[in-house]
C-alpha positions in Angstrom: 77.9 -76.0 153.6 77.7 -79.4 155.4 77.3 -83.1 155.2 74.0 -85.1 155.6 74.1 -88.4 157.4 71.3 -90.9 157.9 70.4 -91.5 161.5 67.9 -93.3 163.6 65.3 -91.8 166.0 64.6 -94.3 168.8 61.7 -92.4 170.1 59.7 -92.4 166.8 61.3 -95.6 165.4 62.2 -93.8 162.2 65.2 -92.9 160.1 66.2 -89.2 160.1 68.6 -87.0 158.2 71.3 -85.3 160.3 72.9 -82.3 158.6 76.2 -81.3 160.1 77.1 -77.7 159.2 80.9 -77.5 158.5 81.7 -73.9 158.0 85.3 -72.8 158.8 83.7 -69.6 160.2 82.2 -71.7 163.1 85.6 -72.8 164.2 86.9 -69.2 164.4 86.8 -67.8 168.0 85.7 -64.3 166.8 83.1 -65.2 164.2 82.0 -68.6 165.5 79.7 -67.2 168.2 78.0 -64.9 165.7 77.6 -67.6 163.0 76.1 -70.1 165.6 73.6 -67.4 166.7 72.7 -66.8 163.0 72.4 -70.5 162.5 70.1 -71.0 165.4 68.0 -68.0 164.5 67.4 -69.5 161.1 66.7 -73.0 162.5 64.2 -71.5 165.0 62.4 -69.5 162.3 62.3 -72.6 160.0 61.2 -74.8 162.9 58.1 -72.7 163.4 56.9 -73.2 159.8 54.6 -75.9 158.7 54.1 -76.6 155.1 54.1 -79.6 152.7 57.0 -78.1 150.7 59.2 -77.2 153.7 61.1 -79.9 155.5 60.2 -80.2 159.2 63.0 -79.7 161.6 62.9 -82.2 164.5 66.0 -81.0 166.5 69.1 -78.9 166.3 72.1 -78.4 168.4 75.9 -78.0 168.8 78.4 -80.8 169.2 81.8 -79.3 169.9 82.3 -76.8 167.1 79.8 -78.4 164.7 76.2 -77.4 164.4 73.6 -79.9 163.3 70.0 -80.1 162.2 67.8 -83.2 162.5 65.1 -83.6 159.9 62.8 -86.2 158.4 64.7 -88.4 156.0 63.6 -88.1 152.4 64.6 -91.2 150.5 64.4 -89.8 147.0 68.0 -89.1 145.9 69.4 -86.2 143.9 66.1 -84.5 143.4 67.6 -81.1 142.9 71.2 -82.0 142.2 70.8 -82.1 138.4 69.3 -78.6 138.6 72.3 -77.1 140.3 74.4 -77.0 137.1 74.6 -73.7 135.2 73.5 -75.4 132.0 70.5 -77.1 133.6 68.8 -74.6 135.9 65.1 -74.8 136.7 62.9 -72.5 134.6 62.3 -69.2 136.3 58.5 -69.8 136.3 59.0 -73.1 138.2 61.3 -71.4 140.8 58.8 -68.6 141.3 55.9 -71.2 141.7 58.0 -73.1 144.3 58.9 -69.9 146.2 55.2 -68.8 146.3 54.1 -72.3 147.6 56.7 -72.2 150.3 55.8 -68.6 151.2 52.3 -69.7 152.1 53.7 -71.7 155.1 52.0 -71.1 158.4 53.6 -70.7 161.8 53.1 -73.7 164.0 50.8 -73.2 167.0 52.4 -74.1 170.3 50.8 -76.9 172.2 
């Protein structure tokens, strides 16, 4: 779906992750507008959630025909990569437990 780059946030003096969404659909004149709208609706919804198990979204935007999301950088590598193989999926119980934890997220209160 995209590529994640390491960036630097000068305002907070911290490293960040910048995920650039690279869907062919975004480049299409007809479907691009719709996919960008869907993308930002999802980013907006996720950005309002606050939970230990959900990555905080710091920023999002469009640069040319690419959409991007800026998030806190997590330095652990390949945490889930090994569980994305058909012969090494997480147990159903663990997936359900994780989904239940994330579903307890609360909407951030505006300042």
